[in-house]
N, C-alpha and C positions, 0 to 999 in steps of 0.2 A: 504494500500500500504506500502510495506517495500522495502527499497533500501539499498544495500551495494555495495562497489566496491571490486571485488575479488582480486585486486592487492594491497589493503590496509588492512593489518591485524589488524589495530587498533580497528576494530569493534569487534574483538574476535570471537571465535567459529570455524573459518576456518583457515587453515594454508597457509602461503606463504613461499616458499623455494626459496632462491636466491643464486646463486653462479656465477662463471665466465662464465658458459655456458648459463645462462639466469634465467628464473623464472618458477616455477611450482606453480600454485595457485589453491587451492581447490575451487570448485564451490558448491558442495553439499557433505554432509557427513551423512550417515545413513538416506537417503531420499528414499521414495518409488516413483520412477519416472515411469510412465506408457507410456509416449509418449515423443519423442524428434523430433523437426523439425527445419531445417534451413530455414529462411525466408529472402529473399533479396527484397529490395524495391527501386523503382526508386525515384529520387528527387521529393519532394512535394506530394508524395502519402499519402493517408489517409487509415488507417486500424483500425479494431476493432469496437468500438461503440457497444459493447456487454458485457454480463457478463455470468458467469457460476454459477449454483446453487450448484453443488456438487464438482467441480474441483478447484484446486489451480493451477494457472499458473504463471510461472516465465519466464522472458526473460533476456538473457545475451547479451549485446551489444558487437559485435565483430568488427564492422566497422561503421564509421559515428556516427551520433547522431540523436536524435528525441525528439519531445515534447511528454511527457507521460501524458495524461489527465486521471483523475480518480475521481470517486465518488461512494458512497454507493447507490445501486439501491433502497433501502428501505426507503430513506428519500429525502427531497426536498432541501438539501443543494446544494450550487453551486459547480461545478466541480473545482478541483485543478489541477495544472500542474507543472511538474518538467522537467528540461532539462537534458537529459542523455548524458553520454560520454562512450567511450570504457572501458569495464571492469565493468560497472554497471550491477548489478543483481537486477531486479525489480520484486517483487512478489505481485500478486493480489489474495486475498482470495476470497472464494465464495461470491457472491452477489456484488462484486465490479465491476462497469462498468469501462472498460478501452478502451481508444481510442488513437491511435498513429498518429502523424503528422510528416512525414519524412522531414528532412531539405534538403537544397540544394545540399549536396554532396552525397545523397543517403544513404542507410543504410543496414546493415546485422545484424541479431540477431539469436540466438538459443532459441527456445521456449521449455520449459520443463513443462510437465503437470503431476500432481498427480491426477489421475482420468481419465474419458473417454475423449478421444480426437482423437485418430488415426484411420486410415482406415475407415470402415463403421460407426464408432462412432464419426467421426470428428465434426459433427454438433449436436450430440444428447444432449449435455449439453451446447449449445450455445443459448443465448437469446438476439436477436438483439433489439436495442433501437434507438431512434432518436439521431442525432449527439449531443454529449456533448461538442464539441469544442466551445470555447468562448474566451472572452478577460480576461486576468488576470491583 
């Protein structure tokens, strides 16, 4: 799991341009994106509990927040959790189980996939697992 905030250019690599009109923040640069989806979730919804063998998936939080649970599907380590906020871009590499618990205000994010994900391929590289939600 990798996380950056697109509005904070201290991470390096991406650009943030600010003037009197507002902000333009890079989300990706030179990335091969094959699918983009906007996902809205009701308060307290749970999503995910799956991994992808060939695809890398990133989500950009645009409204609300969520608990982002993750762990490597190839080992028995316990899951970890981070709390996200607007502007966070969270990337899951292949074989990383990811599960999302939406908080009380609801949530919206944009999902970007490098690899199979859209249309008829939406589930072709998705491998469901039992819930990884736990206590941290």
